[in-house]
N, C-alpha and C positions, 0 to 999 in steps of 0.2 A: 595431561590432557592434550590430546594430538592438536598440532599448530594450525591445521586446515579446521579442525571441528570450532577451536576459539574463533578463527577468522569467520566462521560463519556465524557464530554468536555474537561476535562484534557488528558485522554487517546487519542483523536485526535489531540489535540494541540501537544502533543509530539510525535506522530506518522511519520513515514515515509511518507511523504505528497505526493509524486510521486505514491507510491505502494497505498495508499488509494484512491487517484484520479483515477487512470487506475481502480482499484476495482470497484469503485462506476460506471463509464463509462462503464466497463464489464456488470454488474448486469443491468443496463441500456437498454445496446443494446442486452442482450439475451432475454428480451420480446419480440423483434420483428423479431428474425432471427430463422432458423433452426438449429438443432445439428450441422452440418457440418462447417456452418458459424461462431457458438459460438466458435468451436474448434479453428479453425482459428484466431479469435479474440483474445482467449486465449493464443494462442502462440506468437501471436505479441506482446499482453500486457506483457508478460513474459520477451521477449527479451529486451523491453523497461525497464521494472523494475528492471532488473539484469545488467544492464548498467549504473544506476543511482549513484550518488554519496550518495544516502542514503542506499542502498543496500550494496555497499563496507563499509559503516560505520556500518551497521547494523552486518556484517560478523565480522569485527574487534574488535566490542564491544564483540561479543559473544567469540571470540579468546582469547581476554584480560580480561575477565570475568568482565566487566565494565556496566556500564548504556550508552545507545546509546543516541549520540548528532545528530539528524537529522536535516537539513538544508533546506530540500526541494529540493534538487539539482539531 
């Protein structure tokens, strides 16, 4: 397997899965809606994302200057 491909896989595997999943859903849906609905979707997804344990872990890891340990919650 190509090293750059493996690098991308590793990045996604270690990412905040809630945020990655919501971003994917948002991109998918934005192809089918108008601007007003897209902005509403973005607002909703942002609220969901910022309430996740992964978001809290990301903020804590920044404050503590350490690597994030996302759990997908």
